[in-house]
C-alpha positions in Angstrom: 139.5 97.9 83.4 137.5 98.9 86.3 134.4 99.2 84.0 134.5 95.5 82.9 133.0 92.7 85.0 135.2 89.7 85.9 135.1 86.9 83.4 133.0 84.7 85.7 130.2 87.2 85.7 130.4 88.2 82.0 128.5 85.2 80.7 125.3 83.9 82.3 125.4 80.4 83.8 124.3 77.5 81.6 121.3 75.6 83.1 122.0 72.5 80.9 124.8 71.4 83.2 122.6 71.4 86.3 120.8 68.2 87.3 117.2 67.9 86.3 114.8 67.0 89.1 111.0 66.7 89.2 109.5 68.7 92.0 106.8 66.6 93.8 105.0 67.2 97.0 102.8 64.9 99.1 99.8 66.8 100.3 97.0 65.5 102.6 93.6 66.7 101.5 90.5 66.5 103.7 87.5 64.9 102.1 84.0 64.4 103.4 84.5 60.9 104.7 88.3 60.6 105.1 91.6 62.3 104.4 93.4 61.7 101.1 97.2 61.7 100.4 97.8 63.2 97.0 101.1 63.5 95.1 101.3 66.9 93.4 103.8 67.1 90.6 105.0 70.3 89.1 104.8 69.9 85.3 106.3 72.5 83.0 104.9 73.3 79.5 107.1 72.5 76.5 108.4 76.0 75.4 109.9 74.8 72.1 108.6 76.6 69.1 106.2 74.5 67.0 105.6 77.1 64.3 106.3 76.2 60.7 109.2 77.8 59.0 108.7 80.8 56.8 109.6 78.8 53.6 107.2 76.0 54.5 104.4 78.5 55.2 105.0 80.4 51.9 105.2 77.3 49.8 101.7 76.1 50.9 100.0 79.5 50.8 98.8 79.2 47.2 97.1 75.9 47.9 95.1 77.3 50.8 94.3 80.5 48.9 92.8 78.5 46.1 90.8 76.4 48.6 89.5 79.5 50.3 88.6 81.0 46.9 86.7 77.9 45.8 84.7 77.8 49.1 83.8 81.5 48.9 82.7 81.2 45.2 80.7 78.0 46.1 78.9 79.8 48.9 77.5 82.2 46.4 76.9 80.0 43.4 75.4 76.9 45.1 72.5 78.8 46.8 71.8 80.7 43.5 71.7 77.4 41.5 69.5 75.8 44.1 67.0 78.8 44.0 66.8 78.7 40.2 66.4 74.9 40.3 63.3 75.4 42.6 61.7 78.2 40.6 62.4 76.9 37.1 58.9 75.5 36.6 57.1 78.3 38.5 55.3 80.7 36.2 53.6 82.9 38.9 55.8 85.9 38.1 54.9 85.6 34.4 51.2 85.5 35.2 51.6 88.5 37.5 53.4 90.6 34.9 51.1 89.5 32.1 48.0 90.8 33.9 46.2 93.6 32.2 46.0 96.7 34.3 42.5 97.6 35.4 41.3 100.8 33.8 41.0 103.6 36.2 37.6 104.2 37.7 35.5 106.9 36.0 35.6 110.3 37.7 32.6 111.0 40.0 29.9 113.1 38.4 30.1 116.8 39.2 27.6 117.9 41.9 24.5 119.7 40.5 24.8 123.4 40.5 22.3 125.5 42.4 20.6 128.2 40.4 21.4 131.8 41.6 
């Protein structure tokens, strides 16, 4: 095997066996009135997955779908009910449609004819 790497290079090194150290640096910052000594620590984000599992997501999907459906239906029904509550005693539309139409004005009289 000239095509195969040696066993030491075949698997990547494990970083779990290395010692863990916090990287900190002391920096002097210049302020308006005096200089300040500041400790700057390098902080790493937690890269662990915080997503819920597929089974847990699927099991709660129906609950949230029902909640969303109720909110959407409520957003249509509640304003309609409120509108009809406000106009239930208003009879202005009945008065408007009950009006008798004014008769059309009579046509203007024809102009007098001149004799020939």
